[in-house]
N, C-alpha and C positions, 0 to 999 in steps of 0.2 A: 636906229635905222630899222625900217620895217622890211619884211621879205616879200616875195612876189605874191604869195597867197594872201597875206595881210593887205597888200595893195589891192588885189582883186576884190576882196571883201569890202574895202572902203569904196572902191569905184561902183560896186553894185548898189551901195546905198544911195548913190546919186543917179544911176541909170541901171535899173534892173534888167534892161535888154542888152547890156554890155556884151560884146563879143571879143574873143581873143583872135587876132590875126585876120579873120575874114568875116564878111557880112553875108546875109542870106540873099541879098540882091533885091529886096523889096524897095518900093519907092517911098521911103520915109527917112527922117533924120535918124542917125545912129552914131554910136560911139564904139571905137575899136581901141584895143590896147595891144601892144606887142613888145615883148622883151627882146633885146638884141645887144650886141657888143658887150661882152663880159670883160672885166678887168679886175686887177687885184690892187687894193689899196696897200700902200707900204708905210710902215712906221719904223724908224731907226734902221732902215735897210732890210727890214724883215717883212715878209708877207703878212698882211693883217686880215682883211676881209675880201671875199669875192663879191663884187658888185656887178649889177646888170643895168644897163641903160634901158629905159622903158619909154616908148613914145605912145602918148594917148592922143587920139585924133577924133574930133567931133566933126562929122559930115552933116551939113545942114544947108537948107535953102535960105535960111535967115542969117545974115551976117551979124545980127545983134543977139544971136542965141547965147544965153548966159551959162549954159550947163558946164562948159569947159572952165569958166571962171569960178563956178561953184566948186568944181573938182579941185582946182588950184587952191582955193581958200581952205578947203577941207584938208588937203595934204599939208599945207603950210601950218595949219593949226595943230597937226600931229608931228610937226618938226621934220617933215619930209621936204627936202629942197626941190624947187622946181625952177625951170627957166621961164622967161617971159613967153606968153602965148603968141604964136605966129599965125598969121592969117594968109591963106592961099585960096584963090578962086580957080576952079577947073572949068574952062570954057566947054569942054566936051560933055561933062556930066552935069554942069550947071550947079554944082555943089560948092559951098564954101568949106574949107578944111581949117578948123581951128586946132592947132597942134601944140601940145604941151610935152616937154621932156622932163624926166626925173630919173633918179638912180635909187635902186633898192638892193637889198642883199639877195644873193642867189638862192 
């Protein structure tokens, strides 16, 4: 399993403009990642690894934007588990949000 810094470096290979937590507010497509929800994996009733859930969201005006799927393929090729991509449309901002969840080491 990779850690947060390794995840960041992988994500930057797909989107060099990647930001953590917040975007600068420009009118363009962008990708955010934010770690949250720490937990401890247990093995034989003993604490093993501290893991962090990470949400990666692609904000885009194009519902067929492939970048989040490219990120998913990259992570899975590195044996990083991911959930299915979720699609959400925000009426107020007119952006599609393509959302990918994963877990990495703290």
